[in-house]
DRENMAR-805662 format. One line per field, with one value per residue: chain; x, y, z of N, C-alpha, C, O, CB in turn. Coordinates in steps of 0.2 Angstrom, whole numbers. Glycine has a CB too. Example, Ala and Ser with C-alpha at 12.3 -4.5 7.8 and 13.67 -1.06 7.14 Angstrom:
2
ch	(A:A)
n.c1	(66:64)
n.c2	(-28:-11)
n.c3	(39:35)
ca.c1	(62:68)
ca.c2	(-22:-5)
ca.c3	(39:36)
c.c1	(66:64)
c.c2	(-16:0)
c.c3	(39:39)
o.c1	(71:67)
o.c2	(-17:6)
o.c3	(42:40)
cb.c1	(57:70)
cb.c2	(-22:-3)
cb.c3	(45:29)
This chain:
190
ch	(A:A:A:A:A:A:A:A:A:A:A:A:A:A:A:A:A:A:A:A:A:A:A:A:A:A:A:A:A:A:A:A:A:A:A:A:A:A:A:A:A:A:A:A:A:A:A:A:A:A:A:A:A:A:A:A:A:A:A:A:A:A:A:A:A:A:A:A:A:A:A:A:A:A:A:A:A:A:A:A:A:A:A:A:A:A:A:A:A:A:A:A:A:A:A:A:A:A:A:A:A:A:A:A:A:A:A:A:A:A:A:A:A:A:A:A:A:A:A:A:A:A:A:A:A:A:A:A:A:A:A:A:A:A:A:A:A:A:A:A:A:A:A:A:A:A:A:A:A:A:A:A:A:A:A:A:A:A:A:A:A:A:A:A:A:A:A:A:A:A:A:A:A:A:A:A:A:A:A:A:A:A:A:A:A:A:A:A:A:A)
n.c1	(83:71:51:48:59:61:47:48:59:55:47:51:56:46:35:28:25:20:20:34:37:32:40:51:52:50:63:73:72:75:86:95:104:114:120:126:134:143:148:156:164:174:175:173:167:152:145:151:147:133:129:136:127:114:114:117:105:97:104:98:87:82:90:85:86:98:94:87:81:88:94:97:102:116:120:112:120:133:128:122:134:145:137:134:139:154:155:152:159:173:172:173:182:193:190:191:204:212:228:234:228:226:234:229:227:223:213:203:200:194:191:176:178:180:164:162:153:149:147:135:124:108:103:96:102:113:114:109:121:129:126:126:138:145:139:149:160:169:163:168:174:163:154:162:163:150:149:157:151:141:145:154:168:185:189:179:174:184:184:170:173:183:197:214:216:222:222:212:209:217:210:200:204:209:196:187:197:194:180:180:186:178:169:171:171:160:153:159:153:141)
n.c2	(-446:-436:-436:-433:-435:-448:-451:-447:-453:-467:-464:-460:-472:-478:-485:-479:-464:-451:-449:-452:-441:-431:-434:-433:-420:-414:-424:-415:-402:-406:-411:-403:-393:-399:-409:-398:-392:-403:-406:-393:-393:-401:-396:-380:-371:-362:-364:-374:-384:-384:-386:-400:-405:-405:-416:-424:-426:-429:-439:-449:-447:-454:-467:-474:-485:-489:-480:-488:-493:-484:-479:-468:-453:-449:-462:-460:-448:-454:-463:-457:-450:-461:-469:-459:-444:-446:-452:-439:-430:-435:-431:-415:-412:-418:-411:-397:-397:-397:-397:-398:-410:-422:-440:-454:-465:-460:-450:-459:-467:-458:-454:-450:-435:-439:-436:-424:-419:-407:-408:-414:-408:-403:-387:-378:-385:-380:-365:-367:-372:-361:-351:-354:-356:-342:-338:-340:-332:-314:-299:-291:-296:-304:-293:-290:-298:-300:-288:-289:-303:-295:-288:-278:-269:-270:-260:-250:-257:-256:-241:-241:-250:-242:-244:-250:-255:-267:-270:-273:-285:-295:-298:-303:-314:-323:-324:-332:-343:-347:-349:-359:-369:-369:-375:-387:-393:-393:-400:-411:-416:-417)
n.c3	(214:206:206:193:184:185:180:166:163:159:152:140:133:129:116:110:101:103:118:120:115:123:137:134:134:148:152:146:153:167:166:159:163:171:162:155:165:166:153:150:159:152:138:139:135:129:120:111:121:121:107:106:118:110:100:109:115:105:100:112:111:98:103:116:124:131:143:153:169:175:190:199:199:198:190:179:176:171:164:152:148:145:134:126:125:124:112:103:110:105:95:93:100:91:80:88:90:81:77:90:96:108:109:99:104:120:114:109:124:130:146:159:172:188:198:208:225:224:210:207:216:217:211:218:232:231:232:246:252:250:255:269:268:268:276:286:283:286:290:282:271:265:259:249:240:237:233:220:217:211:199:199:197:203:206:209:219:228:230:237:249:254:251:246:226:226:237:240:229:233:245:239:233:244:251:239:241:254:253:245:251:262:257:254:265:269:260:264:275:272)
ca.c1	(81:65:48:49:64:58:43:51:67:50:41:57:55:38:34:21:31:17:21:40:37:29:43:57:52:54:68:77:72:79:95:100:108:120:122:129:141:146:151:157:172:178:174:176:164:144:140:153:142:125:130:136:122:108:117:116:97:93:104:93:78:82:88:84:86:101:93:81:83:91:92:101:104:121:121:112:124:137:125:122:142:149:133:132:141:158:157:154:165:177:171:172:190:195:189:196:209:222:236:234:225:226:235:223:224:221:207:198:199:194:185:173:180:176:161:161:148:144:142:128:120:104:104:94:106:122:112:109:125:134:122:127:145:145:138:157:164:168:157:170:175:156:151:166:162:142:150:160:146:137:149:158:176:190:190:175:175:188:181:165:178:188:203:217:214:225:219:203:211:220:205:193:207:210:191:187:200:191:174:180:187:172:161:173:171:153:151:162:149:136)
ca.c2	(-443:-433:-441:-431:-436:-455:-453:-445:-457:-472:-462:-463:-481:-480:-485:-473:-457:-445:-452:-453:-435:-429:-435:-430:-411:-415:-421:-410:-396:-410:-413:-398:-390:-405:-410:-392:-390:-409:-406:-386:-398:-402:-391:-374:-365:-363:-364:-380:-388:-385:-391:-405:-409:-404:-420:-430:-426:-429:-448:-452:-449:-460:-472:-472:-490:-486:-476:-492:-496:-479:-476:-462:-446:-450:-467:-457:-446:-460:-469:-454:-450:-468:-470:-453:-442:-449:-450:-432:-426:-435:-427:-411:-411:-418:-404:-390:-396:-402:-399:-402:-415:-430:-446:-457:-468:-456:-449:-468:-469:-455:-456:-445:-433:-441:-434:-423:-420:-401:-411:-420:-404:-399:-378:-374:-389:-376:-359:-368:-373:-356:-345:-357:-353:-335:-335:-341:-328:-311:-295:-287:-303:-305:-287:-289:-302:-299:-283:-294:-303:-289:-287:-271:-268:-271:-252:-249:-261:-254:-236:-244:-252:-236:-246:-249:-261:-270:-274:-278:-290:-300:-302:-308:-321:-327:-325:-337:-348:-349:-351:-366:-372:-371:-377:-393:-395:-394:-408:-420:-417:-423)
ca.c3	(207:207:203:185:179:183:172:161:160:158:145:134:133:127:108:106:98:108:123:120:116:130:140:133:136:155:154:145:157:173:165:156:169:174:158:152:170:165:149:153:161:145:132:140:129:129:113:109:126:118:100:110:119:105:98:113:116:96:99:117:107:93:104:123:126:137:150:156:174:180:197:203:194:198:186:172:170:169:158:147:148:140:129:120:123:125:106:104:112:103:88:93:102:85:75:89:92:77:80:98:99:110:105:97:110:123:114:112:130:136:151:163:177:194:199:216:226:222:203:209:222:214:212:225:238:231:234:250:254:248:260:274:268:266:285:291:281:290:285:275:265:263:257:245:236:234:227:215:212:207:192:203:196:208:209:212:227:233:233:245:256:255:253:238:221:226:247:233:225:239:248:232:232:247:254:237:243:261:252:244:257:266:252:254:271:269:256:267:280:271)
c.c1	(76:60:47:52:63:55:47:57:60:47:45:58:50:39:29:25:27:17:29:41:36:34:48:59:54:59:75:75:77:85:98:105:113:121:127:135:145:151:157:165:178:179:176:172:159:142:144:145:135:126:131:127:113:108:116:109:94:98:99:88:78:84:92:85:92:101:86:85:88:90:92:102:112:124:118:115:130:134:126:131:145:142:131:135:147:160:157:157:172:178:174:181:194:194:189:203:215:227:239:233:227:226:227:221:222:215:201:196:199:189:182:179:177:171:161:155:146:140:135:122:116:106:104:98:112:119:112:115:131:132:127:136:148:143:144:162:164:165:160:172:168:154:156:166:154:144:154:155:141:138:150:166:178:191:185:174:179:186:175:168:182:195:207:216:217:224:212:204:214:216:199:198:209:203:188:190:196:184:175:182:181:167:164:171:162:151:152:158:144:135)
c.c2	(-441:-439:-440:-434:-444:-455:-453:-450:-466:-471:-462:-468:-483:-481:-479:-468:-454:-446:-449:-444:-430:-430:-433:-424:-410:-418:-420:-405:-400:-410:-407:-395:-394:-406:-403:-389:-394:-406:-398:-388:-397:-397:-382:-367:-367:-366:-373:-387:-387:-388:-398:-408:-410:-413:-427:-429:-428:-439:-452:-453:-455:-469:-474:-480:-489:-486:-481:-493:-490:-478:-472:-459:-448:-457:-465:-454:-449:-461:-464:-452:-455:-469:-466:-447:-442:-448:-443:-430:-429:-431:-420:-409:-415:-413:-397:-392:-402:-402:-402:-408:-420:-436:-448:-463:-466:-454:-454:-470:-463:-456:-451:-444:-438:-436:-429:-423:-414:-402:-411:-415:-402:-391:-375:-378:-384:-371:-360:-367:-368:-352:-347:-357:-346:-332:-336:-335:-319:-306:-290:-292:-303:-300:-288:-295:-303:-295:-286:-299:-301:-287:-280:-274:-268:-262:-247:-253:-258:-244:-239:-247:-246:-239:-247:-256:-264:-274:-277:-285:-296:-301:-305:-313:-325:-326:-333:-342:-353:-350:-357:-371:-373:-375:-385:-397:-395:-400:-414:-420:-423:-428)
c.c3	(210:203:195:182:179:180:167:155:159:151:140:131:129:118:107:108:103:112:124:120:119:134:139:136:144:157:153:150:166:173:161:159:171:168:155:156:167:160:146:155:155:140:137:136:129:125:112:112:123:110:103:113:115:104:101:114:109:99:104:113:101:96:112:125:134:143:154:162:180:184:202:198:191:190:182:170:169:161:152:144:140:136:122:120:122:116:103:105:108:97:89:94:95:78:81:90:87:76:88:101:102:105:104:102:116:120:113:118:135:141:157:171:186:199:210:217:223:212:204:213:216:214:217:232:237:233:241:256:253:253:266:275:270:274:287:289:287:285:279:270:262:258:250:241:234:230:219:211:207:203:194:200:202:210:210:219:231:234:238:248:258:257:245:234:224:231:242:231:228:242:245:232:238:253:247:240:251:259:249:247:262:265:253:262:270:267:259:271:278:269)
o.c1	(75:61:45:49:64:56:48:58:64:45:43:61:49:42:29:29:30:13:30:44:39:34:51:64:59:62:80:81:82:89:103:110:118:124:132:139:150:157:161:171:183:184:181:174:158:138:140:141:131:124:127:123:108:104:115:107:88:95:97:85:74:82:98:83:91:103:82:91:91:84:89:102:114:129:121:116:133:137:129:133:147:146:127:133:149:164:163:160:177:183:179:185:200:197:186:207:219:231:243:235:230:222:222:215:220:210:195:192:202:183:186:182:171:173:160:151:141:135:131:117:119:110:108:98:116:121:114:115:136:136:130:139:153:144:144:168:159:163:157:171:167:153:152:170:153:143:153:155:139:133:147:169:175:193:186:172:178:188:178:166:184:199:204:215:213:226:209:200:213:217:194:195:211:205:186:186:196:181:170:181:180:163:160:170:159:148:149:158:143:130)
o.c2	(-442:-444:-444:-437:-447:-459:-458:-451:-471:-474:-465:-468:-488:-478:-476:-467:-454:-442:-445:-441:-424:-425:-430:-423:-407:-416:-421:-403:-397:-410:-408:-396:-391:-401:-405:-385:-392:-404:-397:-386:-395:-396:-381:-361:-373:-370:-378:-391:-392:-393:-402:-412:-413:-417:-432:-435:-429:-444:-457:-458:-459:-474:-475:-480:-489:-489:-478:-494:-492:-476:-471:-462:-449:-456:-468:-454:-446:-460:-466:-453:-455:-469:-468:-443:-438:-445:-442:-427:-425:-428:-419:-405:-413:-413:-392:-387:-407:-406:-406:-410:-424:-438:-446:-465:-470:-456:-454:-474:-461:-458:-446:-449:-438:-433:-431:-425:-415:-400:-409:-417:-400:-389:-371:-376:-384:-371:-356:-364:-369:-350:-342:-357:-345:-327:-334:-334:-318:-307:-287:-290:-302:-303:-287:-294:-306:-295:-284:-300:-303:-283:-276:-279:-267:-259:-241:-250:-256:-241:-240:-246:-246:-237:-245:-261:-268:-280:-282:-290:-302:-306:-309:-319:-331:-327:-338:-346:-359:-352:-361:-376:-378:-378:-389:-403:-401:-404:-419:-426:-429:-431)
o.c3	(216:200:192:178:174:175:164:150:157:146:135:125:126:114:102:113:108:114:128:125:118:137:144:140:146:162:156:152:169:177:159:156:174:167:151:153:166:161:141:153:155:137:136:134:129:126:111:110:123:109:101:110:117:106:99:114:109:100:103:112:101:93:113:131:140:148:158:162:185:184:207:192:185:186:177:164:164:156:147:138:134:130:117:115:118:113:100:101:109:95:85:91:95:72:79:89:87:75:89:106:99:101:106:103:119:123:116:120:140:140:159:174:187:203:215:213:220:209:200:214:211:218:220:237:242:239:245:261:256:256:268:280:273:277:293:292:290:279:275:264:256:253:245:236:229:224:214:205:202:201:191:201:207:215:211:224:237:239:244:254:264:261:240:237:224:231:242:232:226:245:248:232:237:259:249:243:252:264:249:246:266:269:252:262:273:271:258:274:280:269)
cb.c1	(79:67:43:52:73:55:38:53:77:45:37:62:54:31:32:12:33:12:19:43:36:23:43:57:42:51:68:78:62:77:97:97:105:118:117:124:140:142:145:150:170:174:165:183:166:141:143:164:142:119:138:142:122:110:122:121:93:97:111:91:74:89:90:75:88:102:89:77:86:93:93:107:104:123:118:109:126:137:116:118:144:151:129:124:140:156:154:152:166:178:164:167:193:193:181:195:208:224:239:230:224:222:241:225:226:225:208:201:204:195:189:162:177:181:157:164:146:151:145:131:124:97:100:84:109:126:105:106:126:135:113:124:147:138:131:162:162:174:153:177:177:151:152:172:164:135:156:165:144:136:146:157:179:199:194:171:179:196:178:161:183:185:203:225:213:229:215:202:215:226:202:190:213:218:186:190:206:193:170:183:191:169:160:180:176:150:154:170:145:133)
cb.c2	(-448:-425:-441:-425:-432:-458:-448:-440:-459:-473:-454:-463:-484:-471:-492:-471:-452:-443:-459:-458:-435:-432:-440:-430:-407:-417:-422:-408:-393:-417:-421:-395:-388:-413:-412:-388:-391:-416:-410:-383:-407:-408:-392:-375:-364:-359:-355:-381:-384:-375:-390:-403:-407:-398:-419:-430:-418:-421:-451:-448:-441:-457:-476:-467:-495:-482:-467:-499:-503:-475:-478:-462:-436:-451:-473:-455:-440:-467:-473:-447:-452:-476:-472:-452:-439:-457:-452:-430:-427:-441:-426:-410:-416:-423:-405:-386:-395:-402:-392:-399:-417:-432:-451:-459:-473:-451:-445:-476:-475:-449:-462:-448:-426:-444:-439:-416:-421:-394:-418:-428:-397:-399:-375:-374:-397:-373:-356:-372:-379:-353:-347:-364:-354:-333:-338:-350:-328:-310:-291:-282:-312:-304:-280:-287:-307:-296:-276:-298:-303:-285:-288:-271:-262:-277:-248:-248:-269:-256:-231:-250:-257:-232:-253:-246:-261:-268:-265:-274:-287:-298:-297:-304:-321:-326:-315:-336:-344:-343:-345:-367:-368:-367:-373:-392:-389:-390:-409:-422:-409:-421)
cb.c3	(201:202:207:183:181:186:169:163:172:165:145:136:140:129:105:110:89:109:123:114:115:134:142:127:134:159:156:138:158:173:161:155:176:179:157:151:179:163:145:161:162:142:128:139:121:129:106:113:134:116:94:116:123:97:97:120:117:85:99:122:101:86:97:125:119:137:147:151:172:180:200:207:200:206:187:170:171:174:159:150:156:145:132:121:124:130:103:106:120:104:86:98:111:83:71:97:100:72:79:101:96:114:108:90:112:124:109:110:131:134:155:164:176:199:196:219:232:223:201:216:227:216:209:227:237:223:231:249:251:240:262:272:262:259:290:289:273:295:289:277:270:269:262:249:238:238:231:218:214:208:184:214:192:204:204:209:226:232:227:245:255:263:258:238:214:225:256:221:220:242:251:222:227:249:256:232:244:267:249:240:260:266:242:251:277:265:251:270:282:269)
């Protein structure tokens, strides 16, 4: 856990409101991306994720006591999920899935999915890992993925690579599978 986040966590439990307010801003900056990514796994909708996260931060502001003695980002994520996010997620599930909702038992026992190493990596570590895995791809695969990530359509990529649209789609599919495997292998080495 980085120093700024640790200081922000300490400041959140301060009785002085001004210090708490100054601590909340770096806390939100340090955790927003991780929490959004985590919520997106459940909801699949960025707007809902942001709404839930706004409520979670308000709950943390009102009752920061559960965040004492946090020693790692993984523990922070689990604690925030258990004490702040889970209730909000239940409300969203009830609202969104009135007809298809989980049974009451399943809803009450909603548990966090296991955290993989990719969820625990910072953005910079993830970019570094992706850059290393991209180096293991063939030049044609790397070019296709780069064009695709730049927003080009399959037809435009096919024109660029001088091949058919079907070949590009298959190349993208196989390359993404290969990248996933390389990233998984990289994470297990760490």
